[in-house]
C-alpha positions in Angstrom: -66.4 9.5 -157.2 -67.2 11.8 -154.3 -64.9 14.4 -155.7 -66.9 14.8 -158.9 -70.2 14.4 -157.1 -71.4 11.1 -158.7 -71.9 9.3 -155.4 -73.9 10.8 -152.5 -71.8 12.0 -149.6 -71.6 14.5 -146.8 -68.7 16.6 -145.9 -68.0 17.4 -142.2 -65.0 19.6 -142.2 -62.3 17.5 -143.9 -64.1 14.3 -143.4 -66.2 12.6 -146.0 -69.2 10.6 -144.8 -71.7 8.3 -146.5 -75.1 7.1 -145.4 -75.8 3.5 -146.1 -79.4 4.2 -147.2 -78.1 6.8 -149.7 -75.5 4.5 -151.1 -77.9 1.6 -151.4 -80.3 3.8 -153.3 -77.5 5.1 -155.5 -76.3 1.6 -156.2 -79.8 0.4 -157.2 -80.2 3.3 -159.5 -76.8 2.8 -161.2 -76.9 -1.0 -161.6 -75.4 -2.1 -164.8 -76.9 -5.0 -166.8 -74.8 -8.2 -166.6 -73.6 -9.3 -169.9 -73.3 -13.0 -170.6 -70.0 -13.1 -172.5 -70.2 -16.8 -173.3 -73.5 -16.4 -175.3 -72.1 -13.2 -177.0 -68.9 -15.1 -177.9 -70.9 -18.0 -179.3 -72.9 -15.7 -181.5 -69.8 -13.9 -182.7 -67.8 -17.1 -183.2 -70.6 -18.6 -185.2 -69.9 -16.0 -187.9 -66.2 -16.6 -188.0 -64.7 -19.3 -190.3 -63.3 -22.2 -188.4 -59.8 -22.0 -189.8 -59.4 -18.5 -188.2 -60.0 -20.0 -184.7 -56.9 -22.2 -184.7 -55.4 -20.5 -181.7 -52.4 -22.8 -181.1 -51.1 -22.3 -184.6 -51.7 -18.6 -184.4 -49.7 -18.5 -181.1 -46.9 -20.6 -182.6 -46.7 -18.3 -185.6 -46.6 -15.2 -183.5 -43.8 -16.7 -181.4 -41.8 -17.7 -184.4 -42.2 -14.2 -186.0 -41.0 -12.5 -182.8 -37.7 -14.5 -182.7 
């Protein structure tokens, strides 16, 4: 990340240095929103017919077909 300049850094000769304050500010500004996958999955699965979600039979079928 320092090579493409996305993270604040300082170069002293061949050394790369970082200031904690700069990194903390950078992290706060680049914070990604946490996604609650369980709620998202529940919404998505609510739209899928129940017979499609029979995972054990899907796995058994895939194993049988691969033999």
